[in-house]
Structures are given as structure tokens and as C-alpha cells.
C-alpha positions as CSV (number, residue, x, y, z in Angstrom):
1,M,0.0,0.0,0.0
2,N,1.3,3.4,-1.0
3,P,0.7,6.1,1.6
4,Y,0.8,8.7,-1.1
5,H,-2.4,7.1,-2.4
6,P,-4.7,6.6,0.6
7,E,-7.6,6.2,-1.7
8,H,-6.4,2.7,-2.5
9,Y,-6.3,1.5,1.1
10,P,-8.8,-1.3,1.9
11,R,-10.0,0.4,5.0
12,R,-10.7,4.2,4.7
13,A,-12.1,5.9,7.8
14,L,-13.7,9.4,7.7
15,V,-13.7,11.0,11.1
16,C,-15.9,14.1,11.6
17,L,-16.6,16.3,14.6
18,L,-20.2,17.4,14.7
19,G,-22.2,19.8,16.9
20,H,-25.5,21.2,15.8
21,T,-24.5,21.4,12.1
22,P,-24.6,17.8,10.9
23,Q,-24.3,19.0,7.3
24,I,-20.5,19.1,7.9
25,L,-20.5,15.4,7.3
26,T,-22.3,15.4,4.0
27,E,-20.4,18.5,2.8
28,T,-17.1,16.8,3.7
29,L,-18.0,13.5,2.1
30,Y,-19.2,15.3,-1.1
31,A,-15.9,17.3,-1.3
32,L,-13.8,14.2,-0.7
33,A,-15.5,12.0,-3.3
34,R,-16.7,14.6,-5.8
35,Q,-14.4,17.6,-5.7
36,Q,-11.0,16.1,-4.7
37,Q,-8.7,14.5,-7.2
38,P,-8.1,11.7,-6.8
39,A,-11.5,11.0,-5.2
40,W,-11.5,9.5,-1.7
41,L,-14.6,7.5,-0.7
42,P,-14.6,6.1,2.8
43,T,-15.5,2.6,3.7
44,E,-16.6,3.7,7.2
45,I,-17.6,6.9,8.9
46,H,-17.0,7.9,12.5
47,V,-18.8,10.9,14.1
48,I,-17.6,12.4,17.4
49,T,-20.3,14.4,19.0
50,T,-22.5,15.1,22.1
51,T,-26.0,13.6,22.8
52,S,-27.7,16.7,21.3
53,G,-25.3,16.4,18.3
54,A,-26.2,12.7,17.9
55,D,-29.9,13.7,17.8
56,F,-29.2,16.0,14.9
57,V,-27.3,13.2,13.1
58,R,-30.3,10.9,13.5
59,R,-32.9,13.5,12.5
60,D,-31.1,15.2,9.6
61,L,-28.6,12.7,8.2
62,L,-30.1,9.3,8.9
63,A,-33.9,9.7,9.4
64,D,-34.6,6.0,9.1
65,G,-32.8,5.8,5.8
66,A,-34.3,8.9,4.3
67,G,-32.0,11.6,5.7
68,H,-29.6,13.8,3.8
69,Y,-26.7,11.3,4.1
70,H,-28.8,8.7,2.3
71,Q,-29.9,11.2,-0.3
72,L,-26.2,12.1,-1.0
73,L,-25.4,8.4,-1.5
74,S,-28.5,8.0,-3.8
75,D,-27.5,11.1,-5.8
76,F,-23.9,10.4,-6.4
77,F,-22.7,7.1,-4.8
78,P,-25.6,4.6,-5.2
79,S,-23.3,1.5,-5.3
80,A,-21.0,2.7,-2.4
81,S,-20.6,0.4,0.6
82,I,-20.0,2.6,3.6
83,E,-20.4,1.5,7.2
84,F,-22.3,4.1,9.1
85,G,-25.5,4.4,11.0
86,D,-27.2,4.8,14.4
87,D,-24.7,2.7,16.3
88,P,-22.1,3.4,19.0
89,R,-19.5,1.9,16.6
90,W,-20.0,4.9,14.3
91,I,-21.5,7.6,16.5
92,H,-19.1,8.2,19.3
93,V,-20.8,10.3,22.0
94,I,-18.5,12.2,24.4
95,A,-18.7,11.0,28.0
96,R,-16.9,11.6,31.2
97,K,-14.2,9.0,32.0
98,E,-16.3,7.5,34.8
99,A,-19.2,7.0,32.4
100,G,-17.5,5.4,29.5
101,T,-17.2,1.7,28.8
102,E,-13.9,-0.1,28.1
103,D,-14.0,0.4,24.3
104,G,-15.0,4.1,24.6
105,A,-18.6,3.6,23.6
106,C,-21.3,4.7,26.0
107,D,-25.1,4.8,26.6
108,V,-26.0,8.0,24.9
109,E,-29.1,8.9,26.9
110,A,-27.8,7.8,30.3
111,Q,-24.1,8.7,30.1
112,G,-23.3,11.0,27.2
113,L,-22.7,14.8,27.5
114,E,-25.4,17.1,26.3
115,D,-22.9,19.8,25.7
116,I,-19.3,20.8,26.5
117,D,-19.8,23.3,29.3
118,D,-16.8,23.1,31.6
119,L,-13.2,21.9,31.9
120,E,-14.1,18.3,32.7
121,D,-16.3,18.2,29.6
122,N,-13.5,19.6,27.6
123,A,-11.1,16.9,28.9
124,A,-13.7,14.2,28.1
125,A,-14.0,15.5,24.5
126,A,-10.2,15.3,24.1
127,D,-10.0,11.7,25.5
128,T,-12.9,10.5,23.2
129,I,-11.1,12.0,20.2
130,V,-7.8,10.4,21.1
131,K,-9.5,7.0,21.6
132,V,-11.2,7.0,18.3
133,V,-8.1,8.1,16.4
134,A,-5.8,5.6,18.3
135,R,-8.1,2.6,17.5
136,L,-8.1,3.5,13.8
137,A,-4.3,4.3,13.7
138,S,-3.5,0.9,15.2
139,D,-4.6,-0.7,11.9
140,P,-1.9,-0.4,9.2
141,A,-4.5,-1.2,6.5
142,C,-6.6,1.8,7.5
143,A,-6.2,5.3,6.0
144,I,-7.8,8.1,8.1
145,H,-9.2,11.3,6.8
146,A,-10.2,13.6,9.7
147,S,-12.2,16.8,9.3
148,I,-12.0,19.6,11.9
149,A,-14.9,21.6,10.3
150,G,-17.5,20.8,12.9
151,G,-17.8,20.9,16.7
152,R,-16.3,23.4,19.0
153,K,-13.0,25.0,18.2
154,T,-11.2,23.2,20.9
155,M,-12.4,19.9,19.6
156,G,-10.9,20.7,16.2
157,F,-7.6,21.5,17.8
158,F,-7.7,18.2,19.8
159,L,-8.5,16.2,16.6
160,G,-5.6,17.9,14.7
161,Y,-3.3,17.2,17.6
162,A,-4.3,13.6,17.8
163,V,-3.7,13.1,14.1
164,S,-0.3,14.7,14.4
165,L,0.6,12.5,17.4
166,L,-0.9,9.2,16.2
167,G,-1.3,9.5,12.4
168,R,0.7,7.8,9.7
169,A,1.8,8.8,6.3
170,Q,-1.5,7.7,4.7
171,D,-3.6,9.8,7.1
172,R,-5.0,13.3,6.2
173,L,-6.5,16.3,7.9
174,S,-8.8,18.9,6.4
175,H,-11.3,21.7,6.8
176,T,-14.4,22.0,4.6
177,L,-15.3,25.4,3.1
178,V,-18.7,26.3,1.7
179,S,-19.3,29.3,-0.5
180,K,-21.6,32.1,0.6
181,P,-24.6,32.4,1.1
182,F,-24.9,28.6,1.5
183,E,-22.5,28.4,4.4
184,N,-24.3,27.4,7.7
185,H,-27.7,27.5,5.9
186,P,-29.9,25.0,7.8
187,E,-31.3,23.5,4.5
188,F,-28.0,23.1,2.7
189,F,-26.2,19.8,3.1
190,Y,-24.5,19.5,-0.3
191,P,-25.1,20.5,-3.9
192,P,-27.8,18.0,-4.9
193,R,-27.9,16.4,-8.4
194,V,-31.1,18.3,-9.1
195,P,-30.6,21.9,-8.0
196,R,-33.1,23.6,-5.8
197,M,-33.8,27.1,-4.6
198,L,-33.0,28.1,-1.0
199,R,-34.4,31.2,0.7
200,M,-31.9,33.2,2.7
201,R,-32.4,35.2,5.9
202,D,-32.6,38.4,3.9
203,G,-35.4,37.0,1.8
204,S,-33.3,36.4,-1.4
205,E,-33.3,33.1,-3.1
206,H,-30.3,31.3,-4.5
207,S,-30.0,28.1,-6.5
208,T,-27.8,25.3,-5.1
209,E,-26.3,25.0,-8.6
210,K,-24.1,28.0,-7.6
211,A,-22.9,26.4,-4.4
212,R,-19.3,25.5,-4.0
213,V,-18.0,23.0,-1.5
214,M,-14.2,23.0,-1.1
215,L,-11.8,20.8,0.8
216,A,-8.9,22.7,2.4
217,P,-6.1,20.3,3.3
218,I,-4.2,20.9,6.5
219,R,-0.6,19.8,6.6
220,V,0.4,18.1,9.8
221,V,3.8,17.1,11.1
222,P,3.7,13.3,11.9
223,F,5.6,12.1,14.9
224,A,8.2,9.4,14.7
225,A,6.9,5.9,14.1
226,G,8.4,4.4,17.2
227,L,6.8,7.1,19.4
228,R,3.4,6.7,17.6
229,E,3.4,2.9,18.1
230,K,4.2,3.4,21.8
231,L,1.4,5.9,22.3
232,V,-1.1,3.8,20.5
233,D,-0.2,0.6,22.5
234,Q,-0.5,2.3,25.9
235,N,-4.0,3.6,25.3
236,H,-3.4,7.1,26.7
237,G,-6.0,9.8,27.4
238,F,-5.2,13.2,25.8
239,D,-3.2,14.7,28.7
240,D,-1.2,11.5,29.2
241,L,-0.6,11.3,25.4
242,V,0.8,14.9,25.3
243,Q,2.8,14.3,28.4
244,Q,4.4,11.2,27.0
245,A,5.1,12.8,23.7
246,E,6.7,15.8,25.4
247,S,8.8,13.5,27.5
248,D,10.1,11.6,24.5
249,L,10.5,14.5,22.1
250,V,12.1,17.1,24.3
251,P,15.8,16.2,24.9
252,Q,16.2,14.8,28.4
253,H,19.2,14.1,30.6
254,V,20.9,10.7,30.0
255,L,22.0,9.1,33.2
256,L,24.6,6.4,33.0
257,S,25.3,4.2,36.0
258,P,28.4,2.0,35.5
259,A,27.8,0.2,38.8
260,S,24.4,-1.1,37.6
261,C,25.3,-1.1,33.9
262,T,22.2,1.0,33.1
263,V,21.4,3.8,30.7
264,R,18.3,5.8,31.8
265,V,16.3,8.5,30.1
266,G,13.3,9.6,32.0
267,E,11.3,6.5,33.0
268,A,12.9,4.3,30.4
269,C,16.0,2.2,31.3
270,V,18.3,-0.1,29.4
271,Q,20.8,-2.5,31.0
272,L,24.0,-3.4,29.0
273,E,26.4,-6.2,29.5
274,P,29.4,-5.1,31.6
275,V,31.9,-4.8,28.8
276,L,29.4,-3.0,26.5
277,M,28.6,-0.7,29.4
278,A,32.3,0.1,29.9
279,W,32.8,1.2,26.3
280,Y,29.5,3.1,26.1
281,A,30.4,4.9,29.4
282,Y,33.8,5.7,28.1
283,L,32.5,7.3,24.9
284,A,29.8,9.1,26.9
285,Q,32.4,10.5,29.3
286,R,34.5,11.7,26.4
287,R,31.5,13.3,24.8
288,R,30.5,15.0,28.1
289,D,34.0,16.3,28.6
290,R,34.2,17.4,24.9
291,L,37.6,15.8,24.5
292,Q,39.0,16.1,21.0
293,E,42.4,15.2,19.5
294,P,43.9,16.4,16.2
295,G,42.2,14.7,13.3
296,I,39.0,13.9,15.2
297,L,35.8,15.2,13.6
298,E,33.8,16.0,16.7
299,P,34.4,16.2,20.5
300,G,34.2,12.8,22.2
301,M,34.8,10.7,19.1
302,V,37.6,8.1,18.9
303,R,39.4,6.7,15.9
304,I,40.0,3.0,15.5
305,D,42.7,2.2,13.0
306,H,41.7,-0.8,10.9
307,K,45.3,-1.9,10.3
308,A,47.3,-0.9,13.4
309,P,45.5,-0.8,16.8
310,E,48.5,1.1,18.2
311,R,47.5,4.0,16.1
312,N,44.1,4.3,17.6
313,I,43.2,7.9,18.7
314,G,41.3,8.8,21.8
315,I,41.8,5.5,23.7
316,D,43.0,6.4,27.2
317,H,44.1,3.3,29.2
318,G,43.7,5.1,32.6
319,A,40.2,6.4,31.9
320,M,39.1,3.0,30.6
321,A,40.6,1.2,33.6
322,A,38.7,3.5,36.0
323,I,35.4,2.8,34.3
324,Y,36.1,-1.0,34.3
325,Q,36.9,-0.8,38.0
326,R,33.6,1.0,38.8
327,I,31.7,-1.7,36.9
328,G,33.6,-4.4,38.8
329,I,35.4,-6.1,35.9
330,R,39.1,-6.4,34.9
331,L,40.5,-4.4,32.0
332,E,42.8,-6.7,30.0
333,S,43.7,-4.4,27.0
334,T,42.4,-1.4,25.2
335,Q,44.3,-2.3,22.0
336,I,41.1,-3.3,20.2
337,D,40.9,-3.9,16.5
338,Q,38.2,-2.3,14.3
339,D,36.2,-5.5,13.7
340,A,35.9,-6.2,17.4
341,F,35.1,-2.6,18.2
342,R,32.5,-2.5,15.4
343,S,30.9,-5.6,16.8
344,R,30.6,-4.1,20.3
345,V,29.1,-0.9,18.8
346,S,26.5,-3.0,17.0
347,D,25.6,-4.8,20.2
348,I,25.3,-1.6,22.1
349,N,23.1,0.1,19.5
350,K,20.9,-2.9,19.2
351,A,20.2,-2.9,22.9
352,L,19.5,0.9,22.9
353,R,17.1,0.7,20.0
354,K,15.3,-2.2,21.6
355,G,14.8,-0.4,24.9
356,F,14.1,3.2,23.8
357,V,11.6,4.7,21.3
358,E,13.2,5.5,17.9
359,I,13.6,9.3,18.4
360,I,15.5,8.8,21.7
361,A,17.5,5.8,20.5
362,D,18.7,7.9,17.5
363,R,20.3,10.4,19.9
364,L,21.8,7.7,22.1
365,T,23.3,5.3,19.6
366,I,27.0,5.4,18.6
367,K,27.5,6.8,15.2
368,G,30.2,5.3,13.0
369,P,31.7,5.7,9.6
370,G,28.7,4.2,7.9
371,E,26.6,7.3,8.7
372,R,29.2,9.5,7.0
373,R,29.9,7.0,4.2
374,K,33.6,7.3,5.0
375,R,36.3,4.8,5.9
376,D,37.7,7.0,8.6
377,G,37.2,4.6,11.5
378,Q,35.7,7.3,13.7
379,Y,33.0,6.5,16.3
380,G,31.2,8.6,18.9
381,L,28.0,9.9,20.4
382,S,27.8,12.8,17.9
383,K,24.0,13.4,18.3
384,L,24.0,13.5,22.1
385,D,24.2,16.9,23.8
386,P,27.2,16.9,26.1
387,R,25.3,19.1,28.6
388,L,22.7,16.3,29.0
389,I,25.1,13.5,30.0
390,S,25.4,12.5,33.6
391,I,27.5,9.6,34.8
392,G,26.7,8.4,38.3
């Protein structure tokens, strides 16, 4: 599947925020499938709304199979197979945490929110949006198109943020624009196949033939795949999601503990084998102290000569012996050849990538000649800020 062509994905989910203007859904669907090139027709529709918004969906869009949604399908997509209806699987009513069920659905009449009136309601809206997006984003065969056109302004921000945090390359975000004077007209849901006249508030009449419905794409910055997968797997609420993302994205102190052979960043911790810890701590110590000899590209790096180990640069026997002593193992020799050193670097990097999310692991791993496409034998923690290194 090509993420540049989300219209070809087997599962395509349209996510809409709706308040008391349910026509946002039909306008967005019309724009996606009729105005956009290439056309994008969903296989399922998810509405995030309140109990009163859900009533508008039932009354104006569904109406026992005769609402404007069904009219749109009859007008332009009579053979379309789209999963949507009066069901908690498709109409996600915002509910307080204590009222929701495990899968995020709720009893609309007993538990759902009539409106978003206070801070707790606002938090509930954010959590509901995150849960809907996270479930869809967990399926690699699903392409999401999320519209921020409906609902309250904060809901649109929450949805955009959720798509940025959890979305993949195939996911899209947009706003729907309707030309005047049809924008927000209670009887305009999309330009019907057979035009009709609509009376405006000033008494004038205009034909729907002149109406324009436009899709305004919104570019988002997707987060690293490793972080996204971690956030999806942990089933976070909105505040927890943002806190975790901030923790992983903002450079944090790296604490090395030779005695326990651990590398810690925030709450995440990786344990290395003693010899691997010794070499990693040695490179981290050089990086922290910004040590640099002639011919070395960046502070803290070492050069391992592939022919003559005695010509290695940056290998200090005394400093290495001190680290080995703190770990509790015996230093036999620092005259290490390039193949053995490369093998240890590979083992260290594998352990770090396994224990940390991608964006953190990339800062922590030892960079070698391969990243520079050079045969210079130089290795070091070139992406790690020396100010953030602590060795305990």
C-alpha cells in the first residue's frame, strides 16, 4: 500500500466532529468524493459528538434511511458500501471517564454529555477523540481522513493534535469550506444532483447550482513511528498522550550508572552487558568532557585504525581502567581492532534501539563511519548533547 495514495487502502475511515451542524459530514463527504482529485470515498464513517449532536445526526442525516446522508449516496454514490448508522461503533458520544465503557462507547441517553460546558467536559472530549483516532491508527491497512470543520474550536484542535501524534503517512486532515450564502444554511447539506432554490435570511433566493464545497487540506507534522506505536499501544488519554510525547520528544538528561550497567532516560531504562557498558560509558564520558584530539571530527569521538591498533586515537588506558573498576570487571587491553570494536558498537546500538523509542534511541546510539559514508574509523555519540550527559 502506497501512503501517497490513501484512496487505495482497503479500509478508509472518515472522522468528523459534529455539533449542531450535521451537514458538515455530507459536505465533507461530497468534497472528498466529488471535488477532490483523486477521489477518496470512505469505507466507514466515525462521528464524534454530544448527545444533542447525535440527535441532529439521527434527525437530519439518517432519518430511518431517508436523511440527507442517504440522499447524498443516492444522488452520487448509489453503489457505495459505507459502514455508518445509528450505532455506537460509528457515533461516538462524548462521555466523562467514569461514564465510558472499556471500548470508549457509552449509553448516549444515560451517560453522554449534552454539551461541553466546563473543563471536565472539555477533557472528556479530548479523551474521546484520542481513543477514536488511536483505534483507527492501530490498523496499518486503514487510512484516516479527519475533518475539523464541525464541533467546538477546541475539539478541532484536539483532533488535529491527535492526528499529528498518532497519524501515519497515509492519514490526512482537512477543513471544509462552503461558499456564501450557503455556508451554515440549515437546509444546505451538499449541492444536490437536481438543483433547488433556497431562501436566505434576507429573503433572497439562490440556487444550489451555484454552491461550491471545497476541501482545504491541513498539513500536519507526523511524529516518529516508534513514538506513535508506543502511544497507541499504551491507550493514553489526551493529557497523558501529550505528556508522554513531550517526555520523548524534548531532549532529556541521560543518566549512565556504571555500577548497575544501566542507561536511563526519564522512566525508560536499558541494561547493558558489563563490557558493553564500559565502552559506552567511556564514549559518553569523552562526549561529556568534549575531548578532541587532532584529526577527530567531533568532540568525544575516537578513531579505531583498521590496520594498526597502536595508532588508535582517543583510547585512554587510565580512563578505561577507572570505568572498568567501577563496573567491577578487569581491563585486559584497550588495543582493540576495528572488527571487534564495530561488533561491540553494533551490540550496544541494538540494545539501545530495543529499549528506547526511535527518536530517543537515535540520539543515544553510537555513530560510526557508515553514517558518514567514510572509511575513517571514527565513532562517537555525535548526536548526544554533552550538557545532558550524567555519569553516576
